[in-house]
VOPAGU-2260 file (C-alpha; in pm, 1 decimal, decimal comma):
REM VOPAGU-2260
SITE   aa  ch    i         X         Y         Z
SITE  UNK   A    0    -621,2    -559,8    8492,6
SITE  UNK   A    1    -338,1    -418,6    8661,2
SITE  UNK   A    2    -138,2    -637,1    8944,3
SITE  UNK   A    3    -278,1    -360,2    9191,8
SITE  UNK   A    4    -641,6    -391,1    9079,5
SITE  UNK   A    5    -576,9    -776,6    9085,1
SITE  UNK   A    6    -471,5    -767,4    9423,2
SITE  UNK   A    7    -760,5    -542,9    9556,5
SITE  UNK   A    8    -984,7    -714,4    9833,8
SITE  UNK   A    9   -1292,0    -824,1    9674,6
SITE  UNK   A   10   -1541,5    -685,0    9928,2
SITE  UNK   A   11   -1564,4    -429,5   10195,0
SITE  UNK   A   12   -1510,3    -670,9   10478,4
SITE  UNK   A   13   -1181,2    -779,2   10320,4
SITE  UNK   A   14   -1067,6    -400,8   10307,0
SITE  UNK   A   15   -1103,7    -382,7   10696,7
SITE  UNK   A   16    -925,0    -678,0   10745,3
SITE  UNK   A   17    -658,7    -607,9   10541,9
SITE  UNK   A   18    -618,0    -216,2   10650,1
SITE  UNK   A   19    -619,0    -372,4   11010,1
SITE  UNK   A   20    -318,9    -602,8   10913,2
SITE  UNK   A   21    -114,9    -339,9   10709,2
SITE  UNK   A   22    -135,0     -37,2   10936,5
SITE  UNK   A   23     110,7      -2,1   11236,3
SITE  UNK   A   24     -63,4     -33,5   11561,3
SITE  UNK   A   25     -27,1     329,8   11657,2
SITE  UNK   A   26    -158,3     449,8   11325,6
SITE  UNK   A   27    -467,9     200,1   11349,1
SITE  UNK   A   28    -532,1     334,9   11701,9
SITE  UNK   A   29    -563,3     673,5   11567,2
SITE  UNK   A   30    -789,9     630,7   11268,8
SITE  UNK   A   31    -962,2     299,6   11353,7
SITE  UNK   A   32   -1036,3     322,5   11727,6
SITE  UNK   A   33   -1250,9     528,1   11946,8
SITE  UNK   A   34   -1265,2     690,9   12293,9
SITE  UNK   A   35   -1252,8     520,1   12631,8
SITE  UNK   A   36   -1389,2     190,6   12614,9
SITE  UNK   A   37   -1545,3     218,7   12265,1
SITE  UNK   A   38   -1911,1     155,4   12371,1
SITE  UNK   A   39   -2023,1     422,9   12132,3
SITE  UNK   A   40   -1802,8     270,7   11861,0
SITE  UNK   A   41   -1965,1     -39,3   11899,9
SITE  UNK   A   42   -2314,5      96,7   11956,6
SITE  UNK   A   43   -2275,0     264,6   11619,2
SITE  UNK   A   44   -2239,6     -64,1   11446,7
SITE  UNK   A   45   -2483,2    -287,9   11685,6
SITE  UNK   A   46   -2789,0     -30,8   11652,3
SITE  UNK   A   47   -2738,1     -19,9   11277,0
SITE  UNK   A   48   -2735,5    -422,4   11243,1
SITE  UNK   A   49   -3030,5    -458,9   11463,9
SITE  UNK   A   50   -3255,8    -263,2   11203,1
SITE  UNK   A   51   -3429,3    -510,0   11001,3
SITE  UNK   A   52   -3501,6    -436,3   10609,5
SITE  UNK   A   53   -3829,3    -561,1   10467,9
SITE  UNK   A   54   -3788,5    -747,0   10162,2
SITE  UNK   A   55   -4061,6    -644,1    9890,8
SITE  UNK   A   56   -4136,0    -892,2    9585,2
SITE  UNK   A   57   -4212,5    -798,7    9217,3
SITE  UNK   A   58   -4175,1    -410,0    9265,3
SITE  UNK   A   59   -4107,3    -221,8    8930,4
SITE  UNK   A   60   -3731,5    -129,8    8923,3
SITE  UNK   A   61   -3680,4     -13,0    8573,6
SITE  UNK   A   62   -3506,6     304,9    8530,6
SITE  UNK   A   63   -3410,0     329,2    8902,5
SITE  UNK   A   64   -3129,0     516,4    9024,8
SITE  UNK   A   65   -2961,0     622,2    9347,3
SITE  UNK   A   66   -2920,7     992,3    9265,8
SITE  UNK   A   67   -3014,3    1260,2    9533,0
SITE  UNK   A   68   -3005,5    1660,3    9520,6
SITE  UNK   A   69   -2850,6    1811,5    9852,5
SITE  UNK   A   70   -2806,4    2182,0    9894,8
SITE  UNK   A   71   -2877,3    2215,6    9506,5
SITE  UNK   A   72   -2600,3    1982,9    9406,4
SITE  UNK   A   73   -2649,3    1632,2    9264,7
SITE  UNK   A   74   -2501,0    1337,8    9383,8
SITE  UNK   A   75   -2481,3    1002,2    9209,9
SITE  UNK   A   76   -2540,9     826,2    9546,5
SITE  UNK   A   77   -2633,4     992,3    9869,0
SITE  UNK   A   78   -2314,2     949,5   10024,2
SITE  UNK   A   79   -2031,4    1209,9   10112,4
SITE  UNK   A   80   -1682,4    1136,2   10244,1
SITE  UNK   A   81   -1653,3    1242,4   10605,2
SITE  UNK   A   82   -1400,4    1486,9   10704,6
SITE  UNK   A   83   -1102,5    1303,0   10850,8
SITE  UNK   A   84    -770,3    1438,4   10967,1
SITE  UNK   A   85    -401,8    1387,5   10838,7
SITE  UNK   A   86    -518,5    1132,3   10571,2
SITE  UNK   A   87    -156,6    1154,1   10434,2
SITE  UNK   A   88     -31,5     926,2   10706,8
SITE  UNK   A   89    -224,9     654,3   10548,6
SITE  UNK   A   90    -104,0     691,2   10179,5
SITE  UNK   A   91     104,0     971,4   10037,0
SITE  UNK   A   92    -198,6    1057,9    9800,2
SITE  UNK   A   93    -388,1    1167,8   10110,2
SITE  UNK   A   94    -665,0    1394,4   10072,4
SITE  UNK   A   95    -613,6    1487,2    9720,9
SITE  UNK   A   96    -626,6    1118,5    9630,3
SITE  UNK   A   97    -957,8    1064,7    9841,6
SITE  UNK   A   98   -1091,2    1394,9    9625,2
SITE  UNK   A   99   -1012,9    1228,8    9288,7
SITE  UNK   A  100   -1156,1     887,9    9388,5
SITE  UNK   A  101   -1490,3    1079,2    9504,1
SITE  UNK   A  102   -1510,2    1239,3    9185,3
SITE  UNK   A  103   -1480,1     941,9    8985,7
SITE  UNK   A  104   -1747,0     767,2    9187,0
SITE  UNK   A  105   -2010,4    1062,6    9194,4
SITE  UNK   A  106   -1971,6    1073,0    9576,4
SITE  UNK   A  107   -1932,0    1398,1    9760,6
SITE  UNK   A  108   -1652,1    1485,3   10011,9
SITE  UNK   A  109   -1622,2    1701,1   10289,6
SITE  UNK   A  110   -1263,0    1807,8   10372,4
SITE  UNK   A  111   -1109,5    1812,9   10733,3
SITE  UNK   A  112    -967,1    2159,9   10854,3
SITE  UNK   A  113    -702,1    1935,9   10977,4
SITE  UNK   A  114    -620,8    1795,9   10636,4
SITE  UNK   A  115    -262,0    1748,0   10570,1
SITE  UNK   A  116    -276,4    1902,8   10221,9
SITE  UNK   A  117    -373,8    2276,6   10134,4
SITE  UNK   A  118    -756,8    2287,1   10050,4
SITE  UNK   A  119    -673,8    2449,7    9724,3
SITE  UNK   A  120    -472,8    2152,4    9626,9
SITE  UNK   A  121    -737,0    1914,5    9713,7
SITE  UNK   A  122   -1033,5    2103,5    9546,6
SITE  UNK   A  123    -807,3    2077,0    9219,9
SITE  UNK   A  124    -766,8    1699,6    9238,4
SITE  UNK   A  125   -1132,3    1638,0    9250,6
SITE  UNK   A  126   -1446,1    1869,7    9185,8
SITE  UNK   A  127   -1640,7    1645,6    9443,8
SITE  UNK   A  128   -1489,6    1795,1    9735,2
SITE  UNK   A  129   -1746,5    2056,1    9769,1
SITE  UNK   A  130   -1776,3    2094,1   10158,6
SITE  UNK   A  131   -1507,0    2238,5   10401,5
SITE  UNK   A  132   -1519,2    2125,3   10753,1
SITE  UNK   A  133   -1389,7    2373,3   11027,2
SITE  UNK   A  134   -1374,9    2374,3   11417,5
SITE  UNK   A  135   -1419,3    2709,0   11596,4
SITE  UNK   A  136   -1099,3    2878,9   11592,4
SITE  UNK   A  137    -974,2    3141,5   11883,2
SITE  UNK   A  138   -1247,9    3386,5   11821,6
SITE  UNK   A  139   -1501,8    3500,8   11537,3
SITE  UNK   A  140   -1232,1    3654,2   11335,2
SITE  UNK   A  141    -999,9    3362,8   11274,3
SITE  UNK   A  142   -1288,6    3120,7   11232,6
SITE  UNK   A  143   -1435,1    3375,9   10948,6
SITE  UNK   A  144   -1072,4    3434,9   10802,2
SITE  UNK   A  145   -1076,1    3017,6   10755,1
SITE  UNK   A  146   -1447,2    3028,9   10600,0
SITE  UNK   A  147   -1366,6    3289,2   10373,4
SITE  UNK   A  148   -1040,7    3114,6   10238,9
SITE  UNK   A  149   -1256,4    2792,1   10182,1
SITE  UNK   A  150   -1514,1    3009,1    9979,6
SITE  UNK   A  151   -1230,4    3173,6    9769,0
SITE  UNK   A  152   -1096,3    2785,7    9707,3
SITE  UNK   A  153   -1445,8    2717,4    9536,4
SITE  UNK   A  154   -1610,6    2524,9    9850,1
SITE  UNK   A  155   -1979,0    2543,5    9824,1
SITE  UNK   A  156   -2065,9    2485,1   10193,6
SITE  UNK   A  157   -1913,1    2486,4   10540,8
SITE  UNK   A  158   -1956,5    2196,6   10806,5
SITE  UNK   A  159   -1884,9    2348,3   11138,4
SITE  UNK   A  160   -1805,2    2048,0   11403,0
SITE  UNK   A  161   -1981,7    2127,4   11729,4
SITE  UNK   A  162   -1933,9    1814,4   11924,9
SITE  UNK   A  163   -1559,3    1807,5   11998,8
SITE  UNK   A  164   -1507,9    2159,5   12220,7
SITE  UNK   A  165   -1236,6    1929,2   12366,2
SITE  UNK   A  166   -1068,2    1605,0   12281,3
SITE  UNK   A  167   -1218,5    1258,3   12385,2
SITE  UNK   A  168    -984,3    1054,8   12613,6
SITE  UNK   A  169    -889,2     788,6   12341,6
SITE  UNK   A  170    -744,1     497,6   12531,2
SITE  UNK   A  171    -631,5     314,4   12241,7
SITE  UNK   A  172    -449,2     597,4   12099,7
SITE  UNK   A  173    -292,0     694,9   12437,1
SITE  UNK   A  174    -173,0     341,1   12487,2
SITE  UNK   A  175     -21,7     332,2   12130,0
SITE  UNK   A  176     170,3     635,3   12175,6
SITE  UNK   A  177      46,5     790,7   11835,7
SITE  UNK   A  178     245,0    1104,3   11723,9
SITE  UNK   A  179     220,9    1245,8   11363,8
SITE  UNK   A  180     482,7    1164,5   11130,3
SITE  UNK   A  181     748,7    1425,7   11069,5
SITE  UNK   A  182     640,0    1676,8   10802,9
SITE  UNK   A  183     264,4    1599,2   10843,3
SITE  UNK   A  184      56,5    1897,3   11018,9
SITE  UNK   A  185    -279,3    2101,9   10967,5
SITE  UNK   A  186    -151,6    2306,8   10707,0
SITE  UNK   A  187    -476,7    2486,8   10644,9
SITE  UNK   A  188    -440,0    2632,9   10999,1
SITE  UNK   A  189    -105,6    2761,3   10952,3
SITE  UNK   A  190    -111,3    3147,4   11037,8
SITE  UNK   A  191    -432,7    3126,5   11246,2
SITE  UNK   A  192    -408,5    3255,6   11594,9
SITE  UNK   A  193    -401,6    3004,4   11874,0
SITE  UNK   A  194    -558,3    3062,7   12225,8
SITE  UNK   A  195    -297,8    3187,1   12489,1
SITE  UNK   A  196    -366,5    3090,2   12837,2
SITE  UNK   A  197    -213,9    3244,2   13160,8
SITE  UNK   A  198     -62,0    3000,1   13407,5
SITE  UNK   A  199    -288,2    2815,2   13645,9
SITE  UNK   A  200    -321,0    2935,9   13986,0
SITE  UNK   A  201    -369,9    2673,2   14251,3
SITE  UNK   A  202    -715,8    2489,5   14244,4
SITE  UNK   A  203    -800,2    2599,2   13890,7
SITE  UNK   A  204    -889,1    2356,5   13615,7
SITE  UNK   A  205    -723,7    2404,2   13290,3
SITE  UNK   A  206   -1069,1    2293,3   13102,4
SITE  UNK   A  207   -1327,8    2520,5   13319,0
SITE  UNK   A  208   -1081,8    2802,7   13405,3
SITE  UNK   A  209    -924,5    2840,4   13075,8
SITE  UNK   A  210   -1013,7    2643,7   12759,0
SITE  UNK   A  211   -1390,6    2710,9   12839,8
SITE  UNK   A  212   -1345,7    3090,9   12831,6
SITE  UNK   A  213   -1285,6    3056,5   12460,2
SITE  UNK   A  214   -1535,4    2816,8   12331,3
SITE  UNK   A  215   -1820,6    2924,0   12124,2
SITE  UNK   A  216   -2176,8    2936,5   12224,9
SITE  UNK   A  217   -2498,5    2924,9   12053,6
SITE  UNK   A  218   -2490,1    3293,3   11990,8
SITE  UNK   A  219   -2157,3    3255,0   11834,5
SITE  UNK   A  220   -2302,1    2993,8   11592,9
SITE  UNK   A  221   -2595,1    3208,9   11494,6
SITE  UNK   A  222   -2353,2    3502,6   11420,6
SITE  UNK   A  223   -2154,6    3254,8   11192,5
SITE  UNK   A  224   -2423,0    3126,7   10992,5
SITE  UNK   A  225   -2583,4    3488,3   10952,5
SITE  UNK   A  226   -2208,9    3623,1   10819,4
SITE  UNK   A  227   -2022,7    3322,9   10662,3
SITE  UNK   A  228   -1989,7    3336,0   10294,1
SITE  UNK   A  229   -2135,4    2989,9   10248,8
SITE  UNK   A  230   -2431,8    2782,0   10384,2
SITE  UNK   A  231   -2316,4    2653,2   10727,3
SITE  UNK   A  232   -2407,2    2274,6   10845,1
SITE  UNK   A  233   -2363,1    2164,1   11210,8
SITE  UNK   A  234   -2192,6    1831,1   11261,0
SITE  UNK   A  235   -2219,9    1649,8   11583,2
SITE  UNK   A  236   -2576,9    1709,9   11655,8
SITE  UNK   A  237   -2762,4    1402,7   11868,1
SITE  UNK   A  238   -2994,4    1574,3   12102,1
SITE  UNK   A  239   -3351,5    1700,2   11955,5
SITE  UNK   A  240   -3316,2    2024,1   12146,4
SITE  UNK   A  241   -2981,8    2088,0   11978,3
SITE  UNK   A  242   -3127,2    2041,9   11645,4
SITE  UNK   A  243   -3418,8    2273,3   11742,6
SITE  UNK   A  244   -3153,9    2518,7   11834,4
SITE  UNK   A  245   -2947,0    2463,2   11520,3
SITE  UNK   A  246   -3236,9    2556,9   11301,7
SITE  UNK   A  247   -3312,5    2855,0   11489,3
SITE  UNK   A  248   -2934,1    2950,8   11459,5
SITE  UNK   A  249   -2978,7    2963,7   11082,5
SITE  UNK   A  250   -2804,5    2638,3   11001,9
SITE  UNK   A  251   -2858,6    2504,2   10651,0
SITE  UNK   A  252   -2830,9    2131,7   10757,3
SITE  UNK   A  253   -2766,3    1911,4   11038,4
SITE  UNK   A  254   -2532,0    1611,1   11053,1
SITE  UNK   A  255   -2623,9    1371,0   11312,5
SITE  UNK   A  256   -2285,5    1244,2   11448,8
SITE  UNK   A  257   -2101,9    1115,7   11768,2
SITE  UNK   A  258   -1776,3    1195,1   11581,4
SITE  UNK   A  259   -1747,7     832,9   11502,6
SITE  UNK   A  260   -1741,6     750,2   11877,7
SITE  UNK   A  261   -1424,6     941,4   11945,0
SITE  UNK   A  262   -1525,0    1188,8   12163,7
SITE  UNK   A  263   -1780,8    1111,1   12439,1
SITE  UNK   A  264   -1790,2     728,2   12522,6
SITE  UNK   A  265   -2126,8     626,4   12623,1
SITE  UNK   A  266   -2301,0     873,4   12384,2
SITE  UNK   A  267   -2623,3     744,4   12190,4
SITE  UNK   A  268   -2522,2     577,6   11841,2
SITE  UNK   A  269   -2584,3     794,5   11537,2
SITE  UNK   A  270   -2866,7     571,8   11386,0
SITE  UNK   A  271   -3062,1     558,7   11733,0
SITE  UNK   A  272   -3025,5     966,1   11784,5
SITE  UNK   A  273   -3134,2    1000,8   11395,4
SITE  UNK   A  274   -3519,6     961,9   11412,1
SITE  UNK   A  275   -3543,0    1202,8   11708,7
SITE  UNK   A  276   -3336,5    1481,1   11514,2
SITE  UNK   A  277   -3550,3    1410,5   11177,3
SITE  UNK   A  278   -3888,8    1457,2   11408,3
SITE  UNK   A  279   -3765,0    1757,4   11569,5
SITE  UNK   A  280   -3655,8    1924,9   11239,2
SITE  UNK   A  281   -3948,7    1786,7   11031,2
SITE  UNK   A  282   -3814,9    1891,4   10690,4
SITE  UNK   A  283   -3688,7    2250,3   10791,3
SITE  UNK   A  284   -3320,6    2173,2   10673,7
SITE  UNK   A  285   -3184,0    1836,2   10543,2
SITE  UNK   A  286   -3055,1    1587,9   10808,7
SITE  UNK   A  287   -2753,9    1372,1   10746,1
SITE  UNK   A  288   -2583,0    1098,3   10933,8
SITE  UNK   A  289   -2246,3     999,4   11041,2
SITE  UNK   A  290   -2133,4     715,1   11225,7
SITE  UNK   A  291   -2134,3     321,9   11197,0
SITE  UNK   A  292   -2168,3     306,5   10792,7
SITE  UNK   A  293   -1980,1      -3,9   10666,2
SITE  UNK   A  294   -2193,0    -161,5   10393,9
SITE  UNK   A  295   -2463,9     -61,5   10134,5
SITE  UNK   A  296   -2740,7    -190,8   10358,8
SITE  UNK   A  297   -2629,0      48,3   10665,7
SITE  UNK   A  298   -2687,2     351,2   10406,1
SITE  UNK   A  299   -3034,5     214,0   10306,0
SITE  UNK   A  300   -3120,3     191,9   10699,0
SITE  UNK   A  301   -3001,2     555,3   10736,3
SITE  UNK   A  302   -3212,2     679,0   10459,1
SITE  UNK   A  303   -3502,4     474,2   10587,3
SITE  UNK   A  304   -3503,3     668,0   10885,7
SITE  UNK   A  305   -3480,1    1011,4   10755,2
SITE  UNK   A  306   -3130,1    1082,3   10645,7
SITE  UNK   A  307   -3099,8    1280,7   10325,5
SITE  UNK   A  308   -2759,5    1127,5   10299,5
SITE  UNK   A  309   -2478,9     968,8   10478,5
SITE  UNK   A  310   -2117,1    1038,5   10559,9
SITE  UNK   A  311   -1857,6     749,1   10532,8
SITE  UNK   A  312   -1544,0     749,2   10743,4
SITE  UNK   A  313   -1361,5     431,3   10836,3
SITE  UNK   A  314   -1409,8     239,5   10514,1
SITE  UNK   A  315   -1248,3     525,2   10335,4
SITE  UNK   A  316    -961,6     482,4   10544,7
SITE  UNK   A  317    -972,1     114,7   10478,8
SITE  UNK   A  318    -952,0     190,2   10116,7
SITE  UNK   A  319    -651,9     436,1   10123,0
SITE  UNK   A  320    -451,7     217,4   10370,0
SITE  UNK   A  321    -472,9     -67,5   10134,7
SITE  UNK   A  322    -443,4      85,8    9793,1
SITE  UNK   A  323    -446,9     445,5    9798,1
SITE  UNK   A  324    -698,0     650,6    9568,1
SITE  UNK   A  325    -756,7     327,8    9377,0
SITE  UNK   A  326    -878,6     157,7    9694,1
SITE  UNK   A  327   -1087,6     453,5    9801,8
SITE  UNK   A  328   -1269,0     462,9    9462,7
SITE  UNK   A  329   -1337,9      73,6    9484,5
SITE  UNK   A  330   -1461,2     109,0    9834,8
SITE  UNK   A  331   -1704,8     372,4    9727,5
SITE  UNK   A  332   -1795,7     149,3    9422,8
SITE  UNK   A  333   -1895,3    -143,4    9636,2
SITE  UNK   A  334   -2111,7      85,3    9899,4
SITE  UNK   A  335   -2295,9     193,8    9580,0
SITE  UNK   A  336   -2331,2    -158,2    9450,2
SITE  UNK   A  337   -2464,1    -298,7    9764,3
SITE  UNK   A  338   -2682,2      -5,1    9813,0
SITE  UNK   A  339   -2830,5     -58,4    9461,8
SITE  UNK   A  340   -2890,1    -425,2    9555,3
SITE  UNK   A  341   -3049,4    -363,3    9897,4
SITE  UNK   A  342   -3273,3    -110,2    9719,9
SITE  UNK   A  343   -3357,1    -370,2    9453,2
SITE  UNK   A  344   -3457,4    -648,7    9698,7
SITE  UNK   A  345   -3639,1    -407,3    9926,0
SITE  UNK   A  346   -3845,7    -261,4    9622,5
SITE  UNK   A  347   -3727,1      62,9    9621,2
SITE  UNK   A  348   -3669,7     211,4    9284,5
SITE  UNK   A  349   -3510,3     536,2    9374,8
SITE  UNK   A  350   -3399,4     689,5    9726,3
SITE  UNK   A  351   -3732,5     871,9    9741,2
SITE  UNK   A  352   -3909,1     524,4    9774,6
SITE  UNK   A  353   -3700,6     437,9   10096,3
SITE  UNK   A  354   -3904,9     512,5   10394,2
SITE  UNK   A  355   -3974,1     405,1   10777,4
SITE  UNK   A  356   -4197,6     157,5   10628,7
SITE  UNK   A  357   -3897,6     -26,5   10475,0
SITE  UNK   A  358   -3749,8    -102,2   10800,9
SITE  UNK   A  359   -3843,8    -301,6   11114,9
SITE  UNK   A  360   -3981,6    -156,3   11346,7
SITE  UNK   A  361   -4143,8     101,2   11119,7
SITE  UNK   A  362   -4267,5     331,4   11401,6
SITE  UNK   A  363   -3919,9     464,4   11494,8
SITE  UNK   A  364   -3953,6     772,3   11280,5
SITE  UNK   A  365   -4340,1     768,5   11224,3
SITE  UNK   A  366   -4367,3    1134,7   11319,5
SITE  UNK   A  367   -4183,0    1283,0   11034,0
SITE  UNK   A  368   -4181,9     974,7   10798,4
SITE  UNK   A  369   -4156,1    1202,8   10480,2
SITE  UNK   A  370   -3828,3    1406,7   10607,3
SITE  UNK   A  371   -3504,5    1383,9   10426,3
């Protein structure tokens, strides 16, 4: 065993504690904190913790597994790494190191459009990096150009983030004075046009009188889903009405997410919104969840309430900050091990056995208990 491996924290809580201690305050504020008073950040954690898991005795567990097929691709465990910007700030291996770790552990990965490394480089580092996240660019043409580049690079799906038309007010980040280090930028957006705005007149709002005019609407999303070279999932859906519109627009999947509590403070937690979205969709497309996952038991809780898979964000940041790609790999392994133990103690041999009946109260998702 190497000195580095010997020095790794023994559990997920240890990674979180050590990352907080190692990171400069401004960097920690950017990657680990949230918007406003962080009410939604806390709700993401609190609401997951309040879901009780029913232990079941003497269930047959032989030949069990954690595998799940999602959009035609088998995952060894129903987890994907969430899209996160500028990971080279945390460790020089950056997104490429995370992709290698995900591949080693059989976990999927969604690459952020604001990655600090070229998408082609990240794909070469790890075949688990199959999904490419993007924001709507300055019009349909540049958005499609980014999508087509992702297709050429070998990605299998696109994830269009729809819950952040503008940045949230992130108090901790503002107070810390966070700025990207020299040399780190969203390299995959180089060359794409940026909106150009006329000077404001007296009484005008930069948001409502300028920015709002270039933001996408459901007609744009439907056009993108119909014309993109890859299946499109929509990330950032909380309201059942938006879930219905996503299906109508042609989305291949929905990711229930409040952006990790980094956009609208006071929004519902992801886990509290999940059952309503699952019930609305009722199996038409896969529903995933992002937000608040810290332990394997949290993965189980989300699967029980109808998620096909979950996305992992901050624990990956913890692992990367503490020990680079090795730390990420270890964090993913710990999450899988904890999920397996939770499944065994709850009497679930495979992910298909995990249902609303496994948690208390079991009525949260009874209207569509088999979805996901």
